[in-house]
C-alpha positions as CSV (number, residue, x, y, z in Angstrom):
1,X,31.8,-13.7,-50.0
2,X,28.1,-13.2,-49.7
3,X,25.4,-13.5,-52.3
4,X,22.1,-11.6,-51.7
5,X,18.9,-13.4,-52.2
6,X,15.8,-11.2,-52.7
7,X,12.1,-12.1,-52.0
8,X,9.2,-9.9,-52.7
9,X,6.1,-10.0,-50.5
10,X,3.0,-7.9,-51.5
11,X,0.4,-7.1,-49.0
12,X,-2.9,-5.3,-49.2
13,X,-1.4,-2.0,-47.9
14,X,2.4,-2.3,-48.1
15,X,5.0,-3.7,-50.4
16,X,7.9,-5.3,-48.5
17,X,11.3,-6.5,-49.9
18,X,13.1,-9.0,-47.7
19,X,16.8,-9.5,-48.6
20,X,18.4,-12.7,-47.3
21,X,22.2,-13.1,-47.4
22,X,23.5,-16.6,-48.4
23,X,26.9,-18.1,-48.0
24,X,28.6,-18.2,-51.4
25,X,30.2,-21.6,-50.7
26,X,27.2,-23.6,-49.4
27,X,24.2,-21.4,-50.2
28,X,22.7,-21.5,-46.6
29,X,20.9,-18.4,-45.4
30,X,23.0,-16.6,-42.8
31,X,21.2,-16.3,-39.5
32,X,24.0,-14.9,-37.4
33,X,26.2,-11.8,-38.0
34,X,29.3,-10.4,-36.3
35,X,29.3,-7.1,-34.4
36,X,30.9,-5.2,-37.2
37,X,28.3,-6.3,-39.8
38,X,25.4,-5.4,-37.5
39,X,26.9,-2.0,-36.7
40,X,27.4,-1.3,-40.4
41,X,23.7,-2.3,-41.1
42,X,22.6,0.2,-38.5
43,X,24.7,2.9,-40.1
44,X,23.1,2.2,-43.4
45,X,19.6,2.5,-41.9
46,X,20.7,5.8,-40.3
47,X,21.8,7.2,-43.6
48,X,18.6,6.0,-45.3
49,X,16.5,7.9,-42.7
50,X,18.8,11.0,-42.9
51,X,18.8,11.2,-46.7
52,X,15.2,10.0,-47.4
53,X,13.0,10.6,-44.4
54,X,9.8,10.6,-46.6
55,X,10.6,7.2,-47.9
56,X,11.6,5.9,-44.4
57,X,8.5,7.3,-42.7
58,X,6.2,4.3,-43.3
59,X,8.8,1.9,-42.0
60,X,10.1,4.1,-39.2
61,X,8.3,2.4,-36.3
62,X,9.5,-1.1,-37.4
63,X,13.0,0.2,-37.9
64,X,13.1,1.9,-34.5
65,X,11.8,-1.3,-32.7
66,X,14.3,-3.5,-34.6
67,X,17.2,-1.3,-33.7
68,X,15.9,-1.0,-30.2
69,X,16.0,-4.7,-29.7
70,X,19.7,-4.7,-30.8
71,X,20.4,-1.8,-28.5
72,X,19.0,-3.6,-25.5
73,X,20.8,-6.9,-26.3
74,X,23.7,-7.8,-24.0
75,X,25.9,-10.6,-25.4
76,X,28.6,-10.0,-22.8
77,X,28.5,-9.3,-19.1
78,X,30.2,-5.9,-19.4
79,X,27.6,-4.6,-21.7
80,X,24.9,-4.4,-19.0
81,X,27.0,-2.1,-16.9
82,X,28.3,0.3,-19.6
83,X,26.2,2.7,-21.7
84,X,28.4,2.7,-24.9
85,X,31.2,0.4,-25.9
86,X,33.2,1.7,-29.0
87,X,32.6,-0.5,-32.0
88,X,29.9,-2.6,-30.2
89,X,26.7,-3.2,-32.2
90,X,24.5,-2.3,-29.2
91,X,26.4,0.9,-28.7
92,X,25.9,1.8,-32.4
93,X,22.2,1.0,-32.1
94,X,21.8,3.3,-29.1
95,X,23.6,6.1,-31.0
96,X,21.2,5.5,-33.9
97,X,18.2,6.0,-31.6
98,X,19.7,9.2,-30.3
99,X,20.5,10.6,-33.7
100,X,17.2,9.7,-35.3
101,X,15.0,11.1,-32.5
102,X,17.1,14.2,-32.3
103,X,16.9,14.7,-36.1
104,X,13.2,14.2,-36.4
105,X,12.1,15.8,-33.1
106,X,11.3,19.1,-34.8
107,X,9.0,17.2,-37.1
108,X,6.9,15.9,-34.2
109,X,8.2,12.3,-34.1
110,X,7.8,12.0,-30.4
111,X,4.0,12.6,-30.2
112,X,3.5,10.3,-33.2
113,X,5.7,7.6,-31.7
114,X,4.0,7.6,-28.4
115,X,0.6,7.3,-30.0
116,X,1.6,4.2,-31.9
117,X,0.9,0.7,-30.8
118,X,4.4,-0.4,-29.7
119,X,4.4,-4.2,-29.4
120,X,8.0,-4.4,-28.0
121,X,7.6,-4.0,-24.3
122,X,11.2,-3.0,-23.7
123,X,11.5,-0.5,-26.5
124,X,10.6,2.7,-24.6
125,X,12.8,1.6,-21.7
126,X,15.7,1.3,-24.2
127,X,14.9,4.7,-25.6
128,X,14.9,6.3,-22.1
129,X,18.2,4.7,-21.1
130,X,19.8,5.6,-24.5
131,X,18.9,9.3,-24.0
132,X,19.8,9.7,-20.4
133,X,23.3,11.2,-20.9
134,X,22.6,12.6,-24.4
135,X,23.2,16.4,-24.1
136,X,21.4,17.3,-27.4
137,X,18.1,15.5,-26.3
138,X,18.1,14.1,-22.9
139,X,15.4,11.6,-21.8
140,X,13.8,14.3,-19.6
141,X,13.9,16.8,-22.5
142,X,12.3,14.3,-24.8
143,X,9.4,13.9,-22.3
144,X,9.1,17.7,-22.2
145,X,8.9,17.9,-26.1
146,X,6.4,15.1,-26.1
147,X,4.0,16.9,-23.8
148,X,4.5,20.2,-25.5
149,X,3.6,18.6,-28.9
150,X,0.5,17.0,-27.4
151,X,-0.7,20.2,-25.8
152,X,-0.1,22.2,-28.9
153,X,-2.8,20.1,-30.7
154,X,-6.2,21.6,-30.9
155,X,-7.6,18.5,-29.3
156,X,-5.9,15.5,-27.7
157,X,-6.0,12.2,-29.6
158,X,-9.0,10.2,-28.5
159,X,-10.0,6.6,-28.1
160,X,-7.4,3.9,-28.6
161,X,-4.7,6.4,-29.7
162,X,-4.9,8.0,-26.3
163,X,-4.8,4.7,-24.5
164,X,-1.6,3.8,-26.4
165,X,-0.2,7.2,-25.6
166,X,-0.8,6.8,-21.8
167,X,0.6,3.3,-21.7
168,X,3.7,4.4,-23.6
169,X,4.2,7.5,-21.4
170,X,3.9,5.4,-18.3
171,X,6.4,2.8,-19.6
172,X,8.8,5.6,-20.6
173,X,8.5,7.5,-17.3
174,X,9.1,4.3,-15.3
175,X,12.5,4.0,-16.9
176,X,13.5,7.6,-16.1
177,X,15.5,8.6,-13.1
178,X,12.6,10.6,-11.6
179,X,14.5,11.5,-8.4
180,X,17.3,13.2,-10.3
181,X,17.1,17.0,-10.1
182,X,16.5,18.8,-13.4
183,X,15.6,22.3,-14.6
184,X,12.9,20.8,-16.8
185,X,10.7,19.3,-14.1
186,X,8.9,22.6,-13.6
187,X,8.1,22.8,-17.3
188,X,7.1,19.2,-17.4
189,X,4.7,19.6,-14.5
190,X,3.2,22.6,-16.1
191,X,2.7,20.6,-19.3
192,X,1.2,17.7,-17.4
193,X,-1.2,20.0,-15.6
194,X,-2.7,21.1,-18.9
195,X,-2.5,17.6,-20.3
196,X,-4.2,15.8,-17.4
197,X,-6.9,18.5,-17.1
198,X,-8.0,17.8,-20.7
199,X,-7.5,14.0,-20.5
200,X,-10.9,12.8,-19.0
201,X,-12.8,14.3,-22.0
202,X,-11.0,12.1,-24.5
203,X,-10.7,8.8,-22.6
204,X,-13.0,6.0,-23.6
205,X,-15.2,4.3,-20.9
206,X,-14.9,0.9,-19.4
207,X,-11.3,0.5,-20.5
208,X,-8.2,-0.4,-18.3
209,X,-6.6,2.8,-17.1
210,X,-3.8,1.6,-14.9
211,X,-1.4,3.6,-17.1
212,X,-3.0,6.8,-15.9
213,X,-2.4,5.9,-12.3
214,X,1.2,4.8,-13.2
215,X,1.9,8.3,-14.7
216,X,0.6,10.0,-11.5
217,X,2.9,7.7,-9.4
218,X,5.9,8.6,-11.5
219,X,5.1,12.4,-11.2
220,X,4.9,12.1,-7.4
221,X,8.5,10.8,-7.4
222,X,9.8,14.2,-8.7
223,X,12.0,15.7,-6.0
224,X,10.5,19.2,-6.3
225,X,7.4,18.8,-4.1
226,X,6.5,22.5,-4.5
227,X,6.0,21.8,-8.2
228,X,4.1,18.5,-7.9
229,X,1.7,20.0,-5.4
230,X,0.1,22.0,-8.3
231,X,-0.8,18.6,-9.9
232,X,-3.0,17.4,-7.0
233,X,-6.1,19.0,-8.4
234,X,-5.8,17.5,-11.9
235,X,-4.8,14.2,-10.3
236,X,-8.0,14.2,-8.3
237,X,-10.2,14.8,-11.3
238,X,-8.5,12.1,-13.3
239,X,-8.6,9.7,-10.4
240,X,-12.3,10.2,-10.0
241,X,-12.8,9.5,-13.7
242,X,-10.7,6.3,-13.4
243,X,-12.7,5.1,-10.4
244,X,-16.1,5.8,-11.9
245,X,-15.7,4.8,-15.5
246,X,-12.8,2.5,-16.0
247,X,-11.0,-0.7,-14.9
248,X,-8.0,-0.3,-12.5
249,X,-5.7,-2.3,-10.3
250,X,-6.0,-1.8,-6.6
251,X,-2.2,-2.2,-6.1
252,X,-1.5,0.9,-8.2
253,X,-4.2,2.9,-6.3
254,X,-2.7,1.9,-2.9
255,X,0.8,2.8,-4.2
256,X,-0.4,6.2,-5.5
257,X,-2.1,7.2,-2.2
258,X,0.8,5.8,-0.1
259,X,3.3,7.8,-2.2
260,X,1.2,11.0,-1.8
261,X,1.1,10.5,1.9
262,X,4.9,10.0,2.0
263,X,5.8,12.9,-0.4
264,X,4.1,15.9,1.1
265,X,4.5,17.5,4.5
266,X,1.2,19.2,5.2
267,X,-1.5,16.9,6.5
268,X,-4.1,18.2,3.9
269,X,-1.7,17.4,1.0
270,X,-0.6,14.0,2.5
271,X,-4.1,12.6,2.5
272,X,-5.3,14.4,-0.6
273,X,-5.6,11.3,-2.9
274,X,-6.9,9.0,-0.1
275,X,-9.6,11.6,0.6
276,X,-10.7,11.5,-3.0
277,X,-11.0,7.7,-2.9
278,X,-13.0,7.8,0.3
279,X,-15.3,10.5,-1.1
280,X,-15.9,8.4,-4.2
281,X,-16.8,5.5,-2.0
282,X,-19.2,7.6,0.1
283,X,-20.9,9.1,-3.0
284,X,-21.4,5.6,-4.3
285,X,-23.0,4.5,-1.0
286,X,-25.4,7.4,-1.3
287,X,-26.2,6.3,-4.9
288,X,-24.9,9.6,-6.3
289,X,-22.1,8.0,-8.4
290,X,-22.2,5.3,-11.1
291,X,-19.5,3.1,-9.7
292,X,-19.2,-0.5,-11.2
293,X,-19.7,-3.2,-8.6
294,X,-16.1,-4.4,-8.8
295,X,-14.7,-0.9,-8.4
296,X,-16.9,-0.3,-5.4
297,X,-15.7,-3.4,-3.6
298,X,-12.1,-2.4,-4.5
299,X,-12.6,0.9,-2.7
300,X,-13.9,-0.9,0.3
301,X,-10.8,-3.1,0.2
302,X,-8.7,0.0,-0.1
303,X,-10.0,1.1,3.3
304,X,-9.7,-2.4,4.7
305,X,-6.0,-2.5,3.7
306,X,-5.2,0.5,5.8
307,X,-7.0,-1.2,8.7
308,X,-5.0,-4.4,8.3
309,X,-7.8,-6.6,7.1
310,X,-9.2,-7.8,3.7
311,X,-12.4,-8.8,2.1
312,X,-13.4,-12.4,1.4
313,X,-12.9,-13.6,-2.1
314,X,-16.0,-13.8,-4.3
315,X,-17.0,-14.0,-8.0
316,X,-16.8,-10.2,-8.1
317,X,-13.6,-9.7,-6.1
318,X,-11.2,-12.4,-7.1
319,X,-8.0,-13.4,-5.3
320,X,-5.5,-11.8,-7.8
321,X,-7.3,-8.4,-7.4
322,X,-6.4,-8.0,-3.7
323,X,-3.2,-10.1,-3.5
324,X,0.3,-8.6,-3.1
325,X,-0.8,-5.1,-2.2
326,X,1.9,-2.6,-1.4
327,X,2.6,-2.2,2.3
328,X,2.4,1.6,2.9
329,X,0.5,4.2,4.9
330,X,-2.4,5.7,3.0
331,X,-4.4,7.3,5.9
332,X,-7.6,6.0,4.3
333,X,-9.1,5.2,7.7
334,X,-8.2,8.7,8.9
335,X,-10.4,10.1,6.1
336,X,-13.1,7.5,6.7
337,X,-13.3,7.8,10.5
338,X,-15.8,10.7,10.6
339,X,-18.2,8.7,8.4
340,X,-18.4,5.5,10.5
341,X,-22.0,6.4,11.6
342,X,-23.0,6.7,8.0
343,X,-21.5,3.3,7.3
344,X,-23.5,1.8,10.3
345,X,-26.7,3.4,8.9
346,X,-26.0,1.9,5.5
347,X,-25.5,-1.6,6.7
348,X,-28.5,-1.6,9.0
349,X,-30.9,-0.2,6.5
350,X,-33.1,-3.1,5.3
351,X,-33.9,-1.3,2.0
352,X,-30.2,-1.1,1.0
353,X,-30.2,-4.3,-1.1
354,X,-33.3,-3.2,-3.1
355,X,-31.7,0.2,-3.7
356,X,-28.5,-1.4,-4.8
357,X,-30.2,-3.6,-7.3
358,X,-32.1,-0.7,-8.8
359,X,-29.0,1.4,-9.0
360,X,-27.0,-1.3,-10.6
361,X,-29.6,-1.8,-13.3
362,X,-29.5,1.9,-14.1
363,X,-25.7,2.1,-14.1
364,X,-24.4,-1.1,-15.6
365,X,-25.3,-4.7,-16.4
366,X,-26.4,-6.3,-13.1
367,X,-24.3,-9.5,-13.4
368,X,-23.9,-9.9,-9.7
369,X,-27.1,-8.2,-8.3
370,X,-28.0,-11.2,-6.1
371,X,-24.6,-11.4,-4.3
372,X,-23.2,-7.9,-4.6
373,X,-25.2,-6.3,-1.8
374,X,-24.2,-8.9,0.8
375,X,-20.5,-8.7,-0.2
376,X,-20.6,-4.9,0.1
377,X,-22.4,-4.9,3.5
378,X,-20.0,-7.5,4.9
379,X,-17.0,-5.4,3.7
380,X,-18.3,-2.2,5.2
381,X,-19.2,-4.1,8.4
382,X,-15.5,-5.2,8.6
383,X,-14.4,-1.6,8.3
384,X,-16.8,-0.5,11.1
385,X,-16.0,-3.5,13.3
386,X,-12.2,-2.9,13.0
387,X,-12.4,0.8,13.7
388,X,-14.7,0.4,16.7
389,X,-12.5,-2.5,18.0
390,X,-9.3,-0.4,17.7
391,X,-11.0,2.5,19.5
392,X,-12.5,0.5,22.4
393,X,-9.4,-0.2,24.4
394,X,-10.4,-0.6,28.1
395,X,-13.1,1.9,28.5
396,X,-15.2,1.0,25.4
397,X,-15.3,4.7,24.3
398,X,-15.7,3.9,20.6
399,X,-18.7,1.6,20.9
400,X,-20.4,4.0,23.2
401,X,-19.8,6.9,20.8
402,X,-21.1,5.0,17.8
403,X,-23.8,2.9,19.6
404,X,-25.0,5.1,22.5
405,X,-28.1,2.9,23.0
406,X,-26.1,-0.3,23.6
407,X,-26.1,-0.1,27.4
408,X,-29.6,1.4,27.6
409,X,-32.3,-1.1,26.5
410,X,-36.0,-0.1,26.8
411,X,-37.4,-0.6,30.3
412,X,-40.5,-2.8,30.9
413,X,-42.7,0.3,30.9
414,X,-41.4,1.5,27.5
415,X,-42.0,-1.5,25.3
416,X,-44.4,0.0,22.7
417,X,-44.4,0.0,18.9
418,X,-41.6,2.6,18.7
419,X,-39.3,0.7,21.1
420,X,-40.0,-2.5,19.2
421,X,-38.9,-1.1,15.8
422,X,-35.9,0.6,17.4
423,X,-34.8,-2.7,18.9
424,X,-35.2,-4.5,15.6
425,X,-33.0,-1.8,13.9
426,X,-30.4,-2.1,16.7
427,X,-30.3,-5.9,16.5
428,X,-29.8,-5.7,12.7
429,X,-26.9,-3.3,13.2
430,X,-25.3,-5.5,15.8
431,X,-25.7,-8.5,13.5
432,X,-23.8,-6.9,10.7
433,X,-21.0,-5.7,13.1
434,X,-20.7,-9.3,14.4
435,X,-20.6,-10.7,10.9
436,X,-17.9,-8.2,10.0
437,X,-15.9,-9.2,13.1
438,X,-16.3,-12.9,12.5
439,X,-15.3,-12.5,8.8
440,X,-12.1,-10.8,9.8
441,X,-11.3,-13.5,12.3
442,X,-12.0,-16.2,9.7
443,X,-9.7,-14.6,7.1
444,X,-6.9,-13.8,9.6
445,X,-6.7,-16.8,11.9
446,X,-4.1,-16.4,14.5
447,X,-4.0,-12.6,14.3
448,X,-5.3,-10.1,16.9
449,X,-9.1,-10.6,17.3
450,X,-11.6,-8.0,16.3
451,X,-14.0,-7.3,19.2
452,X,-16.2,-4.3,18.4
453,X,-19.0,-5.3,20.9
454,X,-17.7,-5.8,24.5
455,X,-18.8,-9.0,26.1
456,X,-20.0,-7.1,29.2
457,X,-22.8,-5.7,27.0
458,X,-24.3,-9.2,26.7
459,X,-27.1,-8.6,29.3
460,X,-28.2,-5.4,27.7
461,X,-28.2,-6.9,24.3
462,X,-30.3,-9.8,25.6
463,X,-32.8,-7.2,26.9
464,X,-33.0,-5.7,23.4
465,X,-33.7,-9.2,22.1
466,X,-36.4,-9.9,24.7
467,X,-38.3,-6.7,23.6
468,X,-38.6,-8.2,20.1
469,X,-39.6,-11.7,21.4
470,X,-42.3,-10.4,23.7
471,X,-43.6,-7.8,21.3
472,X,-43.7,-10.0,18.2
473,X,-47.2,-11.5,18.6
474,X,-48.7,-8.0,18.7
475,X,-46.4,-6.2,16.3
476,X,-45.7,-8.8,13.6
477,X,-48.6,-7.8,11.3
478,X,-47.8,-4.1,11.2
479,X,-45.2,-4.0,8.4
480,X,-42.7,-6.2,6.5
481,X,-40.0,-5.1,9.0
482,X,-42.1,-6.2,11.9
483,X,-42.8,-9.5,10.2
484,X,-39.1,-10.1,9.7
485,X,-38.2,-9.2,13.3
486,X,-38.2,-12.8,14.6
487,X,-35.8,-13.8,11.8
488,X,-33.4,-11.0,12.8
489,X,-33.7,-11.9,16.5
490,X,-32.8,-15.6,16.0
491,X,-30.0,-14.7,13.4
492,X,-28.4,-12.4,16.0
493,X,-28.6,-15.1,18.6
494,X,-26.6,-17.4,16.4
495,X,-24.0,-14.7,15.6
496,X,-23.6,-13.7,19.3
497,X,-23.1,-17.3,20.3
498,X,-20.4,-17.8,17.6
499,X,-18.9,-14.4,18.6
500,X,-18.5,-15.5,22.2
501,X,-17.0,-18.8,21.1
502,X,-14.6,-16.9,18.9
503,X,-13.7,-14.6,21.8
504,X,-12.9,-17.6,24.0
505,X,-10.7,-19.1,21.3
506,X,-8.7,-15.9,20.4
507,X,-8.5,-13.6,23.4
508,X,-7.6,-9.9,22.9
509,X,-4.2,-8.4,23.7
510,X,-5.7,-6.5,26.6
511,X,-6.6,-9.7,28.4
512,X,-3.4,-11.4,29.5
513,X,-5.1,-14.0,31.7
514,X,-6.2,-16.2,28.7
515,X,-7.9,-18.9,30.7
516,X,-9.9,-16.5,32.8
517,X,-11.0,-14.5,29.7
518,X,-12.0,-17.6,27.8
519,X,-14.1,-18.8,30.7
520,X,-15.7,-15.3,30.9
521,X,-16.5,-15.4,27.2
522,X,-18.3,-18.8,27.5
523,X,-20.2,-17.6,30.5
524,X,-21.3,-14.6,28.6
525,X,-22.9,-16.8,26.0
526,X,-24.5,-19.0,28.6
527,X,-25.9,-15.9,30.4
528,X,-27.3,-14.6,27.2
529,X,-29.2,-17.8,26.4
530,X,-30.4,-18.1,30.0
531,X,-32.0,-14.6,29.7
532,X,-33.6,-15.1,26.3
533,X,-34.7,-18.7,26.5
534,X,-37.8,-18.0,28.8
535,X,-39.0,-15.4,26.3
536,X,-38.5,-17.9,23.4
537,X,-40.5,-20.5,25.3
538,X,-43.3,-18.0,26.0
539,X,-43.4,-17.0,22.3
540,X,-43.5,-20.7,21.2
541,X,-46.4,-21.3,23.6
542,X,-48.3,-18.3,22.0
543,X,-48.2,-19.8,18.5
544,X,-46.6,-23.3,18.9
545,X,-47.2,-24.5,15.3
546,X,-45.6,-21.7,13.4
547,X,-42.8,-20.7,15.8
548,X,-41.4,-24.0,16.9
549,X,-40.0,-24.7,13.5
550,X,-38.3,-21.2,13.3
551,X,-36.7,-21.6,16.7
552,X,-35.5,-25.1,15.9
553,X,-34.1,-24.1,12.5
554,X,-32.1,-21.2,14.0
555,X,-30.6,-23.2,16.9
556,X,-30.0,-26.4,15.0
557,X,-26.8,-25.1,13.3
558,X,-25.3,-24.2,16.6
559,X,-26.0,-27.6,18.0
560,X,-24.2,-29.2,15.0
561,X,-21.2,-26.9,15.6
562,X,-21.3,-28.0,19.3
563,X,-21.6,-24.5,20.6
564,X,-21.1,-24.7,24.4
565,X,-23.9,-22.2,25.1
566,X,-26.4,-24.4,23.3
567,X,-25.0,-27.6,24.7
568,X,-25.7,-26.5,28.3
569,X,-29.3,-25.3,27.6
C-alpha cells in the first residue's frame, strides 16, 4: 500500500504541486517504480492532456520532456534494438509522444514546440525515432507540418526564438533518415525554400549559427537531387549572411561544401557553395564586405584545407577552431585559382595593413588590429605558395605565369627610379611567398616540401636585390617605400637563405637524387650571397655609420642559426 504525500511550491509565475509516494510500512519516499507503474503514470498524463488540453498547456513542454526521457531509456539490452515492446514503459512513453503530437498538431503544437528552449539534448532525437513508423504522423510529415506552420505566419519569429527554432530543427533533422525516399521531400524542399529566403531578415547579428549550416547539410542528404538543386540559391544567401554577421564552425562549413561537391553532377552545381565562400573571401580582401577577423581567417583556412595545409595557431585562430576538419573534396582551390594574381597583389601591397586597421575599426572592435594583418598575409601567402608549387612541376610554368618578371631582372642600363621601385615591389612579393612556404614546412614537418620559387632563379633574384642595394643611396629619400627598401632587401636575403637550407633538408619528390639536390640547394644560397655581398660592401662604404648596423642586425640571426651560406662568407 502507498500513501501519497503532497507538497505545495509557489513561485512568482507558476503554482506547482509535487506529490511524493511513501511506503505505508516505513514511510520512506519511493524513488524507484516498476514498469507497470510508470506505464500507468504515462497513461494518466495522456488522459489529462486529452481531456483538459487548456489546463495541460502551461505544463506541456515539461511533460513532453519528462516522458521523452522515459522513452529514450533502455534498461535492457533488447530495448535499444526494438521500437516498441508491449507493456514496456519506454514503449508506452513513445506511444504517448505519438498520440499527443498527433492530437495537438492541428493546434500548431509543432511550431510552438520547436521555438521553445528545449534543455534536454536528446528529446528531439527521441521524438524523431518515435514517429518514424507512425502512419498517422511520420517524422517526415511532422517536419512538413512544422515548416508549413512557420511559413503561414505573417512574419517569422525573430531573435532568440528563431535561434532556438533553428537549433531544434537541426537536431530533429539529424535524427531523421534523410536518405530514405519519401513523397514529402518535394513539399519539404518547397517549404524550406520559402523559409530560408526569409530567414536572414529575422536572424540576430554576432550569434552562433552553426545550426543554420547543419540544416543545409541535412537537406543536401535528401536523395532527390533535382529537388535540392532549387535550394542552392537560398543556401547561398543564408551562407553569405552567416559568414558576414555570425559565428560559425569551420568543420560544418567544410562538410557543407564537401557534401555539395559530392551530391551534384554538374560542375557548376558541385562547386556552388565553395564558390560562395571564395567570393566572400575576395570581397573581404577588397574591403567590400564587413567580415569579422576570425571569420576571415577561417575562410583562408577553408582554402588551405583543400590544398592540404593549415594556418599557424594564433590568438585569433585557436587550435580547436581548425582541428579535426572533415576530409573531403570541396574544390575551393579550383574556385580560387583564377584569383591568385589578386592574392599576390594583396600580400605585396605595403598599404594593406593600414587599410585593414581602418576597415576593422569601421566594422568591428579592433581587438587584434596589430596582429591580424600579418596572420592574414601569411595565410594568403601559404595559399599562393602551395598553388604555385603544385603547378611548377619540372618546367616551372606556374611561377612564370604568375611572376613573369622573375627571370628578367633590369639590365645595367635600365636601373632608374622606375626599375628601383619595381624591384622593391618584386622583392616584397617574393618575401611573402617564401614566408608562406616556410610556414607550411614548419607546420608540416616531414611532408612534401613547398617550393614556389625554383632554386635556379637565385641568380636573377640576386640581380633584383643588387638593383635595390646600388640604387638606395640615390632613391632612399624619395618616399617611405624607398626609405624601407633596404629593410625589405635584407629581410628577403634572410628568408632566401633559410629557404635554401629548408630545400636542402627536405628535397622535393621530383628530385630523386637527394644528396645531389641538397648540395645544389646549399650552393644556390652560397652563389646568392657571393653575388650580393660586393653590393652590400659598396653600400656600407657609402654610408658606413648608418648602414653597418642594419647589415649586421640582418645577418646576425642567420649566423646564430649556423646557416651554411653565412658561415662560408
